[in-house]
C-alpha positions, 0 to 999 in steps of 0.5 A: 905512932898510929901512922907509922903502924899503918905504913908498916902494914901497907909495906907488909901487904905490898911485900906479900903481894909481891911474893905471891905474884912471884910464886904465881909467875914461877908456878905458871912458868913451871906448868908451861915448862911441863906442858911444853915437855909433855907436848914434846914427848907426845910429838916424839911418840907420835913420830915414832908411831908413824915411823913404825907404821910406815916401816910395817907398811913398807915391810908389807909392801916388800912382802907383797912385791916379793915373788912367791919363789923368792920366799925362803924357809927353814925346814921344820917338822912340828905339830902345833895347836891353832889359836881361836879362828887361826887364819890360813893365808895363800902367801906368808904375809898379813894381807895375803888372800885368806884360804881358810880358818882353823878352830881352837886346838886344831892340829897344825902340821908345821913344815917350814919357818919363813925367813922373810916374815913371821909366818909358818908354812903348813900342810893343809888339805893336801896342799900348803898354806901359811899361818902367822906365828901368833895364830899357833901355840906349841901347847894345848890350850884348854877349853873351859868346861861348859858349866853354867849357873843356869843349870842345876843338879836335877831332882828327877831320877832314872836308872841308867844312861848309856853314852857311846858311839855307833856301838851304842846308837847309830841312826838309819843310813844306807850303810846298814839295816838298823835305825837308832840302836847299836850298829851291827845288831840285827834288832834293838833287842840284840844290842848290848844296851837293851840286853843289859836293861832287860837283864837288870830289869831297869824300868827307866833308861836313856842311851845317846850318841856322843860319837862326834866328841871322839873325832873333835879337836875341841871336845869340850865344845861337844859336852853340852850335848849331854845336857838333855840327859844329865841336867834333866835326870839324876841317873843311878848309873852312867855307862861310857862307851867311847874310844873306838873312833879316837884312833888318829885323834888321840891328842889331849884325849886323856884331858878331854875324857877327864873333863867329861867325867868332871862335867857329868859329876857336876850335874850327876854327883851321885851316879855310879860311872862305869867305863866300858873297855874298847871293843877294838884293841887300841892299846894307847887309847885303852891305857888312857881310859884305864888311867882316867877310870883309876884317877876318877874312881870309876868302875872299869869293865874289861873286854880284853878277852873278846877284843879282836875275836873274829867270831864276835865281829861282822865280816866284810862280804857277809850278807844279812837279810832283813825280815822284809827280804832286803839283802845287805852286804857287809861293807867296810863301814859295818865290818868289824862292828859287833855282831849279835854274838859280840853284843851279847858278849859285851852285855855279859861283861857289863851285866857282871860289873853292874 
């Protein structure tokens, strides 16, 4: 009986070994089949990739070999926005010579769409260039506001900050007699900043130029020019005198002005912000400034009664003699800027609002 049991055990063990071996063989065959299938797929993908690369290379070669006058275009008339560092080429294909690059959100004047390649024909610097479809956008691409965790709300205080263009502060140039005050005023004491400070009795104040912001297509990149002021001091009042140089640069002006207010409030949350009207009557720009002031809860100071009034402006051809006897003839740059009477009128309107 004992021998019989041992025999049965040996037979059972043998069967288990056979079953295990069979399962192992089947598993190995399955894995081998899967590996073979994966290798086949990878080879197909590699073949497709090479075929695509060859096709693209062939297309590029055909484009390079295509004479300039054989490219054809569908006429277009549109203004798009450049993507970051958009590349402008001499011909409408990827390997053509680069003739320039455009900064993010620069306006791109599209005049044609190439039928042989994915390129637009554009106007640039009085001539034509070509830019890839991928390098432009039909929509404005918002630039982040440069808020940083390394900068905090300042504790030191000052009475007032004036943020403006040449009417607020202009450096010494050959075009005029001044140096670092409101352009057109005969002396610093006669510009609107110093008249306002004197009338209100402010003991601490700053004034700075953000003129480059007005001309820029990427205005949010200019906002950190405010940092030496708004991240150093908490101002009781901040006056914004900007907009005269925006004419011809209105694209996304309202959005950019809103972002500026947001940036200022980040570091000067308690400041009273005053928006000063344009000295020059550019209606569309003034309308946008008023909308931003209303939406952001700012004080808006109108200058409508002095806009365009010649008695308040420097006139081309007039002359001004400085105390040292130097004679300046008012040229095209200075003409239209406020004279002393104009600065006094601006100051009166601002003082009344403050």
